[in-house]
N, C-alpha and C positions, 0 to 999 in steps of 0.2 A: 238335807231336800230334797225332793226326790226331782229331778229335772221336767219342763213340759216340753210338748210339741204345740207346740200353738207360736202363731205368728207374735210381729208387736202390734199389729190392726186389723180388729175383726170386725166382720160387720156383725148386727145383735143380735142376730136370731141365730147364729152358730157355736156352738160351746165345744167343750172336748178336746181331747190332744189328738195330735194329724198322729198317723200312724203311719208305720216304717214301714217303708216294701224296698222289695229289689226292682228292676228295672223287667229287668228278665223275667216277674211272675207278673205281671203286670200287662204286655206286650210280647207278638211276636218281632224279631228282627232280622229282615232281610235287605234285600240288597236290588238296588234298579236294573234295567238292564241299558244294554249302549247305544243314545240317541249322540253322533256325533253332528261338529258341529256341521258337514255342508249337510245333514240329513235334513237342517232348519229349512221351511220355504215359506213366505211370505204365504202364501194362499195354499198352507196346505190343510190340510183335512182332518188331525189327527194334534188336540190339543198336547201338547207337553210338556217339560221342565228340565232345563240342565242342572248340574251341579254348580257352576260357572256363577249360578242365575240368583242362588243365595246370596251369594258374597255381594254381587253388584244389581240386583230390583226387589226381590223381594224381601219382606219381614219377618213376622211371628206369625201372621197367618195372612195366605191367597187365596183369593177370589181372584183377581183378570189375571188370565194366562199370556205371559209375554209373545211364545214363542209356539209353534206350528209344524208339523211334519210330516210326509207320504206314506211313509212307514208302513205295514200291515202293526196291526195294532196287538194280532194274532198273537207274535212274534217278542211284545212288548210286555214291557208290568204295567197295569194300569191302576190310578189309585181306586181308593172308595173311600168318603168323604170322613171325615175327620183324623186318615192317615199322620203320621209325622215325620218330616224330612229332615236328616243331618248328614252332611257333609264326608262323606268316607277318606277325601285324600284333600289337603289344600297345601300351603304355602307357608301357614304357622299353625302351632296350635294351637291359639287364643283364637283363630278364626276361626279354625274349625268350630266351634263350642256353639254353632249358631243352630236353632233346631223351627223349623213353619209347617203351622197345623197348611194339607192341601181340604180345603173346604169346596170339592167337586169330587164327585165318580170320574173315570172312565178319563184321567188325566194320563199321559202316557208319563212313567218314571224313569228316568236312564241311569244313567252309571253312576261309577261316584256316590249316586245316594245309598244312604241308610235309612228303611224304610221302619218302621215302628206305627204298630196294629193290633188296637187293643180295644178295650168297653170302658179306659178311661174319658176325661174331658180333652179332647186333642186340641182344642185352643190353651186352657188351662197348662196343658204339658210344655206347648210347643213355648207359652211363657215362661214358664219355670226354668225349663232345662237352660231357657237362651240366656236368662240372667240368677237366677240365685242360684242356678248347678253348673255353671259360664267355666269357672275355672276347674271343678272337681271334674270337666268334663276333657275338657283340656290336658289335663292330667294326662286320660289314659293315654291321648294320641301317641304317635311311638314313626321313629321317620326323622333325617337328614333336609337332603334337599328339597326331599314331600314327605310333607306328612301325612301318615295316617291313621286308619280309628275306621275299629273292625266291632263286626258286631259279638263279635267274644267282649269284650272289653266294654261295648255298652249296657250291655247286660247283667252283669254285676253291679250298678253305677245305684246307688243306695240314695233312696225320695222321703221323703214326708209329706204326704197325701193327706188334705178331707174328704167330708163324702162326698158324692159328686156332684148334689145341692149348691154345697160350697163352692166347688171346684168353679160351679157354672155360673156362680154369682161371680167373682172373682175376675171370671172369662168376657163374661160378660160389661165388667167397670175396665176392665182394659180396654174391652173392642169400643167403644165409646169414645175415649182415651184419645184411639187411635185414631178413629172416624172425623173426632174433631183436627190432629192431628192436620190431619189427610185434608178437610177441607180446605186451613188456614193455609197449608204450603197449596193448594193450586189455588187460591186467592193472589201466594206468592208470582207463582208461574203466570197467571194470568196480568197482571199488574205489568209484569217484565217483556210480556210478550207487545201489550201494550205499549210498554216506555218504548220499544225498540222497534216496530211500526211508527213511531209520532215521530221518530227523530229523521229515517227513513221520510219523510214529511214536510220535514222544518228544512233541514238544509239542502241547497242547491243539488243534485243529478249531476253525474258528469254530463260535459258538453249543456250544460243548464247552468242562467246567469240570477233565478231565482225560485224556491223553493215546493213546493205543490203544496206548500199550507199558508197561509199568512194568515196572520190574528187580524184581529179588525181597527184600521189605523194605518192601515202599513201596503203600500205598493212598490212598484217601482221596480226596479234590474237591482240584484244588486253590485258592488261596485267588486271590477276581479283586481286580486293579489297578488305576490306569493309568499310565503310564510315570513319570508325572511323583510317581510315590506312591512309587515306587522308589529314584529317588537325582534328582542334577542338573544340567544342562548349563548349560555354558560355551564360551566362542568361544576357537580356539586364534587368535595372534594373527603380525602380519607375520614374514612366511621368504618375501620374494619370492622369483622365478626369477635375477633379475640379482644377488641379494644369495652366488649359492649358489659355492663352491670347493671343490675338493676338498681344500686342508689349511687350510678353513676351522674358528677353534677346536670351535666349536657343533654336535651332532648333529642334526639336524629332521628331521622328519615333514612333507612339502607335501601337497598332497588331494590331488591328482592321485593320487601312487603309492597310496593306498587300490583305486583301478581298478586296477593294472599291479603293484604291487609285491606285493602281500602279501594276504596270508593271512588268514583268523579269528583270527591273534595273530602278531606282529609281533615276532623273534626276532632281529632284526638290523636295523639304520638303512643308507641307502644313500643318503643327501644332505647337508651342512655346509653354513651359514649366515657369513655375517660378519656381525650384526644384531648392534646390543648387545646384552649379555645382558636389560636392563634392560630392553631393550623387548621380550622377549619371554614365553609363558607354556610352563612345567617343565610333564611327567609328574614326577608323585609315584609314579608304577608302577600297573598298576593300572585305567584308564579306557579307556574305550572309545570309539573313535575314529566318526565317521558323516560322511559327506563332505558339505556343505553348499550344494555347486553341483555341476552335472555336464550330460551332452547326453541321457540317459536316464531317466527316470521310472524304469526296475525295477530301474536301478542302484543304484539309492542303498543300501538297503536287504541287500541283498546285497554290498554292501562295506563292510560293516562290518568292525572291526576290532577288536582288546583288546592296548594296551599294556602289558607289564609290566616294560618299562624305567624307569628313573627316568631325572631333570636332561635328559631329550627333547625336544627345544622342537616345540610342536606349532603347523606356520602356521593363516593366518588361512587361511577357507572352509573349517574343519573343525569339527563341533560336539564338542564333550566331554562324557563323560556319567560319571558317579561314581556307583558305587553302595556300600551295604554288605553287598550280595546279592554275589551270586558273580558276577565281570565274563564270567568267557569264558564260562557259562551263557548267562547274557544275552548276551551277543554274539554265539552261535549262534543264539539264542532272535530276536534282531531279523533274523539272517540269514535267518531264518523266516516273517518276516514283511512281507516286498521287497514284499507286492501291498498292505500295507492302508502300508506307508511311502509306495509309488509315487504312493497315492490327494491324498496331503496334498502333492505336491511342483505348486509354482508356476513359472510361467513358461513361456517359447512357445522358441525358440529357445538363448538358457542357463535354463537353469531350476533350481530351486532349493529347497532342503529348510529351513524354518527349525524351529528343538527349539521352538517354542510350537505347532507342529504337532504335533509328535511325545507333546509333555506327555501329553495329554489319549488317547492311543489307548488304548486295554485290551491288556491284559499279566494271566496267571497266573504267580503266585508258589508253590510248592511249597518245604519245607524244603531246609534248605541242603544239608545230607547230600545228598536224589535229587539238585541239583542239582550239587552234586561230581559225582555217579555216570554224568551223564548229560553234563559236561560233560568227565572224564576218556577218556569214550565218544569224545564227537566229534572231540575233539584226538590221542584215540590214531589213531583211524581219517585225522586227517592226516598228525599224521607219517610214515605208511604209503605215504601219495597220496604224500607229499614222496621220501623215500627210493625209492622206483618211478619217480619221472618224474625224479628225479636220474640213475638207473640209467641211463634211455633215454637224455641227454644225455650221458652219459658214450661213452654207442652211440656214439653219431652224432659225438662229436666220434672214438674213431677209425677210423669210417671213412671222416672228412674224413683224417685225417692218411694212413691206409694211402690213400688212391689218392692224394695228393701224391706219394707214393712209388710205387707200381705201373706211374702214364703215365710217359708221356714227350710232355715239351709243347713244349722246344724244348731244344736240342745242350747237352751235359754236357760240359765237353774236362775 
């Protein structure tokens, strides 16, 4: 049976095999010219792109330019709309295999950038190279400490391409999907900014005894307390990394997960330990968890989490706080006190936050009804942020699956 060079998913108006081509036959590959970090100026006159920004800022299409310089453009390489750029150096071979289409003319393209210029649809090629050809490009990269990708290697990359019209159709489809993802991401960021601003108004500022914003029906100063006045601390017990197994009998929370997995409320756990239950300490439901060890002083307070779930083993390196006040309210309050928490962190390379240093910190206590109102407001915002974030992830997964079907990577019999 003859092999067919066609993707799994095809728009109905297109037919026939995709054509095998060599990258060097359809584009000219050359390098940009050096633009150092020191050359970047906030109010510069010339927009520019440096190779590191492909790893941290840009995706398959580049419309809004992050950086500017005052360098003389006559001494630089300037983009033409439809150019494709690929890093020529990086830390790993798989990271270097990313391509972006520059959608504007006259953008200065820095050194350590491979520039691909030709008549094919640049947007289509950027999506194609960054996804279907990612591993093929990674195999071309060379080096150990620093990985390099040379024009002489890229030009021999084998491609399978449709007509220009079909390239445009695929590009339009993926751009529309990316625009939708970007829109939803902006909604998430707007909600996060709104929440951050709201928290600054719902809790008293330093030197004040009541917040700037009060809900209807609540008034008067909050009562001054210390953290030690409103509850008590204890430490979790051992649930080391080596004890974790997927099918282990005991659900647990480990301190590192407070930084990476959880928000203000823990609604599900991700780890299980095989440690004897007699050597563990279990939640009753309603505790506030504060990391005891970390790398950055400012992260301790920001990563406090409320644990409403019962019978969850709480690992060592976690300070557990119990209170008869509203624990979710005080979780948000602790997060708002991250600067005060950071001031009592100890240590250099490895930092520690002992609860004996937290107990004397000043805090204010409103009535339980007001605590509940504030907790409900902020948790509702968190739920909305989480729902929007999940929508973004669903769209990204849809895009990933769609690209696997829209491109030809290898011959399929």
